[in-house]
Structure formats: structure tokens, C-alpha cells
C-alpha positions as CSV (number, residue, x, y, z in Angstrom):
1,X,179.8,-55.2,-48.3
2,X,180.5,-51.8,-46.3
3,X,180.1,-51.7,-42.6
4,X,177.2,-49.3,-41.3
5,X,178.4,-46.0,-40.1
6,X,178.7,-45.5,-36.5
7,X,177.9,-42.0,-35.2
8,X,180.6,-40.4,-33.4
9,X,178.2,-40.5,-30.4
10,X,178.1,-43.8,-30.1
11,X,181.6,-44.6,-30.8
12,X,182.9,-42.0,-28.2
13,X,180.9,-43.7,-25.5
14,X,182.8,-46.1,-23.3
15,X,182.2,-49.9,-23.1
16,X,179.1,-50.3,-21.0
17,X,181.2,-52.4,-18.2
18,X,183.0,-49.0,-17.8
19,X,180.0,-46.9,-17.3
20,X,179.2,-44.6,-14.3
21,X,175.9,-44.6,-13.0
22,X,175.8,-40.9,-13.9
23,X,176.5,-41.8,-17.4
24,X,174.0,-44.9,-17.8
25,X,171.5,-42.3,-16.2
26,X,172.3,-39.6,-19.0
27,X,172.4,-42.0,-21.5
28,X,169.1,-43.6,-20.5
29,X,167.4,-40.0,-20.4
30,X,168.9,-39.3,-24.1
31,X,167.1,-42.5,-25.4
32,X,163.9,-41.6,-23.7
33,X,164.0,-38.2,-25.2
34,X,164.9,-39.9,-28.8
35,X,161.8,-42.1,-28.4
36,X,159.8,-39.1,-27.7
37,X,160.9,-37.0,-30.2
38,X,160.5,-40.0,-32.8
39,X,156.7,-40.6,-31.5
40,X,156.1,-36.8,-31.7
41,X,157.5,-36.6,-35.5
42,X,155.4,-39.9,-36.2
43,X,152.3,-38.5,-34.9
44,X,152.9,-35.0,-36.7
45,X,153.3,-37.0,-40.0
46,X,149.9,-39.0,-39.1
47,X,147.8,-35.8,-38.2
48,X,149.4,-33.5,-40.6
49,X,151.2,-29.8,-39.8
50,X,147.9,-28.5,-38.8
51,X,146.7,-31.4,-36.9
52,X,146.4,-30.9,-33.0
53,X,149.4,-33.1,-31.7
54,X,148.3,-32.6,-28.3
55,X,145.3,-34.3,-29.0
56,X,146.7,-36.9,-31.4
57,X,149.2,-37.9,-28.6
58,X,146.0,-38.3,-26.2
59,X,145.0,-40.5,-28.3
60,X,148.1,-42.8,-28.6
61,X,148.3,-42.7,-25.0
62,X,144.8,-44.0,-24.5
63,X,145.3,-46.7,-26.8
64,X,148.9,-47.7,-25.0
65,X,147.2,-47.8,-22.0
66,X,144.1,-50.1,-23.3
67,X,146.8,-52.3,-24.6
68,X,148.6,-52.3,-21.5
69,X,145.5,-53.1,-19.3
70,X,144.5,-56.0,-21.7
71,X,148.1,-57.6,-21.5
72,X,148.1,-57.1,-17.4
73,X,144.4,-58.9,-17.3
74,X,145.6,-61.5,-19.6
75,X,148.9,-61.9,-17.2
76,X,146.7,-62.1,-14.0
77,X,144.4,-64.6,-15.5
78,X,147.2,-66.8,-16.7
79,X,148.9,-66.3,-13.2
80,X,145.6,-67.5,-11.4
81,X,145.1,-70.3,-13.5
82,X,148.5,-71.6,-13.0
83,X,148.4,-71.0,-9.2
84,X,144.7,-73.2,-9.1
85,X,146.5,-75.8,-11.1
86,X,149.8,-75.7,-8.8
87,X,147.1,-76.6,-5.7
88,X,146.0,-79.7,-7.2
């Protein structure tokens, strides 16, 4: 079995324990930008070349907000239930 190829961008980076805060921030920004590009490419694939990318992004974002809100509601309910049980 052959080893997967490692891009030169990854292999040229120092080990995490040697990172400066500036390098960590630059890598984080690069990761966020890459994730955004993948999201936009995925949305473009769904809507086609003539679709409204901004509208597709707004729809995606609305779904993400709804899922986040549901997760936070569940978290608060669980926390309240545990606090009530703790006080008994």
C-alpha cells in the first residue's frame, strides 16, 4: 500500500509546537477561506451555473441557524433538567 501524497504546503509547515501565534492565525484564516470556497463550490454544484449563489448561501445559512438554535434549545433544556435534579 502506498502512502498518501502530502502537499508541499503541509510538509513545509513546522510542527504545531513550534508555531508562532502569527503562523497559527494565518493557518486558521487559510483554513476558513478554504472551507468557504468548498461551501461555495458545493452550492454552485447544487444550483448550477445560472443559479443565484447569494440566495443559495442565504438559504444554507438560514438552515444552519435553525439547526444551531435547536441544538442550543436542547442544551438549555438538558442543563435545566440536570440543575433541577442536582438540587433535589
